[in-house]
C-alpha positions in Angstrom: 29.0 -42.9 -30.0 26.6 -42.3 -27.1 29.4 -40.5 -25.2 29.8 -38.0 -28.0 26.1 -37.3 -28.1 25.9 -36.9 -24.4 28.9 -34.5 -24.4 27.4 -32.5 -27.2 24.1 -32.2 -25.4 25.9 -31.1 -22.2 27.9 -28.4 -24.1 24.7 -27.2 -25.8 23.0 -26.8 -22.4 25.9 -24.8 -21.1 26.1 -22.5 -24.1 22.6 -21.2 -23.7 22.1 -20.0 -20.1 18.6 -19.7 -18.8 16.9 -16.4 -18.0 18.1 -14.9 -14.7 21.3 -17.0 -14.5 23.5 -14.3 -15.9 24.8 -12.1 -13.0 24.1 -8.4 -13.2 26.2 -5.6 -11.8 27.0 -5.7 -8.1 25.6 -3.4 -5.4 27.7 -0.7 -3.9 28.4 -0.6 -0.1 25.9 2.2 0.4 23.2 0.3 -1.6 23.9 -2.9 0.4 23.6 -1.0 3.7 20.4 0.7 2.6 18.7 -2.4 1.2 19.7 -4.9 3.9 20.0 -2.8 7.1 18.4 0.6 6.9 15.2 -0.3 5.0 14.3 -3.3 7.2 15.1 -1.3 10.4 12.9 1.6 9.2 10.0 -0.8 8.3 10.3 -2.5 11.7 10.2 0.8 13.6 7.3 2.0 11.6 5.3 -1.2 12.2 6.2 -1.0 15.9 5.0 2.6 16.3 1.7 1.8 14.5 1.1 -1.2 16.7 1.9 0.7 19.9 -0.3 3.6 18.8 -3.2 1.2 18.2 -2.8 -1.0 21.3 -0.8 1.1 23.8 -2.0 2.1 27.2 -4.5 5.0 27.2 -4.4 7.8 29.8 -6.5 7.1 32.8 -9.6 9.2 33.3 -9.7 11.4 36.4 -13.4 10.7 36.8 -13.5 7.5 38.9 -17.1 7.7 39.9 -18.2 4.5 38.3 -18.8 1.6 40.6 -18.4 -0.9 37.8 -14.9 0.1 36.8 -13.3 0.8 40.2 -13.0 -1.0 43.6 -12.6 1.2 46.7 
């Protein structure tokens, strides 16, 4: 009797899938390329340019008359 109840509970659980377990339509090759290669690459390059712009070397001033900043 317990085996019949356990199998009935198991089949009931399989008959009603949870939300998000049903697969949707697949991605095309172009969408896969865009989502998993192009977009991360563009985001990485944008962040790299922003960081370089904020922390990159500045042009050196031609006026080196300050004794504090130069050693002769």
